[in-house]
C-alpha positions as CSV (number, residue, x, y, z in Angstrom):
1,M,3.8,-13.9,9.2
2,G,2.8,-15.8,6.0
3,Q,2.1,-14.9,2.5
4,I,-1.3,-12.8,2.2
5,T,-3.9,-13.3,-0.4
6,K,-5.6,-10.9,-2.8
7,K,-8.9,-11.3,-0.9
8,E,-7.0,-10.4,2.4
9,I,-5.3,-7.4,0.8
10,I,-8.6,-6.0,-0.5
11,G,-10.3,-6.4,2.9
12,K,-7.5,-4.6,4.7
13,M,-7.3,-1.9,2.0
14,E,-11.2,-1.2,2.3
15,Q,-10.9,-0.8,6.0
16,L,-8.1,1.9,5.6
17,E,-9.1,5.6,6.5
18,R,-7.9,8.6,4.6
19,G,-4.0,8.8,5.2
20,E,-3.6,5.3,6.6
21,R,-1.2,2.8,5.0
22,L,-0.5,-0.9,4.7
23,R,3.1,-2.1,4.2
24,F,4.2,-5.3,2.6
25,V,7.5,-6.8,1.8
26,L,7.7,-8.8,-1.5
27,S,9.3,-12.2,-1.7
28,P,13.1,-12.2,-2.6
29,T,12.2,-13.5,-6.1
30,F,10.7,-10.1,-6.7
31,G,13.6,-8.2,-5.2
32,G,12.4,-8.2,-1.5
33,R,11.3,-4.6,-2.0
34,I,8.8,-2.6,0.2
35,V,5.2,-2.0,-1.1
36,V,3.2,0.8,0.6
37,V,-0.5,1.0,-0.2
38,E,-2.2,4.1,1.1
39,H,-5.7,5.6,1.2
40,N,-5.0,8.9,-0.5
41,P,-5.4,11.7,1.9
42,R,-6.2,13.9,-0.9
43,Y,-9.2,11.8,-2.2
44,P,-11.9,12.9,-3.2
45,E,-10.4,15.9,-4.7
46,K,-10.8,16.2,-8.5
47,G,-8.2,14.0,-10.3
48,Q,-7.3,12.0,-7.3
49,K,-7.6,8.2,-7.0
50,K,-8.5,6.5,-3.7
51,Y,-5.6,4.2,-3.5
52,L,-1.9,5.1,-4.1
53,M,0.8,2.1,-4.2
54,H,4.3,3.1,-3.7
55,W,7.2,0.7,-3.9
56,G,11.1,1.0,-3.1
57,K,14.0,-0.5,-1.4
58,D,12.6,0.8,1.9
59,E,9.4,2.7,3.1
60,E,11.0,6.2,3.0
61,Q,12.2,5.9,-0.5
62,A,8.9,4.3,-1.7
63,I,6.8,7.2,-0.3
64,R,9.2,9.8,-1.6
65,D,8.8,8.5,-5.2
66,K,5.7,9.0,-7.4
67,P,3.1,6.2,-7.0
68,L,3.6,3.2,-9.2
69,L,0.0,2.6,-9.4
70,T,-3.3,4.7,-8.6
71,A,-6.8,3.2,-8.5
72,D,-10.3,3.9,-7.2
73,K,-10.8,0.1,-6.6
74,A,-8.8,-1.9,-4.3
75,K,-8.7,-4.9,-6.7
76,K,-6.3,-3.5,-9.3
77,V,-3.7,-2.8,-6.6
78,A,-4.4,-5.9,-4.5
79,E,-3.7,-8.1,-7.6
80,W,-0.4,-6.4,-8.3
81,V,0.6,-7.0,-4.7
82,A,-0.5,-10.5,-4.5
83,D,1.2,-11.7,-7.6
84,R,4.4,-10.8,-6.0
85,S,4.1,-13.3,-2.9
86,P,3.9,-10.4,-0.2
87,Q,4.0,-10.5,3.5
88,L,2.0,-7.9,5.4
89,L,4.3,-6.0,7.7
90,E,3.0,-4.3,10.9
91,E,0.4,-1.7,9.9
92,T,1.9,1.9,10.2
93,V,0.3,4.8,12.2
94,P,-1.2,7.4,9.9
95,P,1.3,10.2,9.2
96,H,-0.9,12.9,11.0
97,E,-0.8,10.9,14.3
98,K,3.0,10.3,14.3
99,A,3.6,14.0,14.8
100,A,1.3,14.1,17.9
């Protein structure tokens, strides 16, 4: 799959339900790391942002660490991801459905 644009990322983020995630791999120029964008399952609790963005050498490490970015609007997160020549990986199943 080719590089994805900011507009495409925003569209996919806005379609996410609570707890769902998008996964991207950054270009080798930016370390080839994994970025996970998640619709925060705790949103709209007080103090919680709608979107969480994690990054790491793999998905497990990214999710374990504190979010690199949090935002209520998709644009801020999408800009950060799009500026790093990402490729969308297969969309993941929400965590609560994996256990079933």
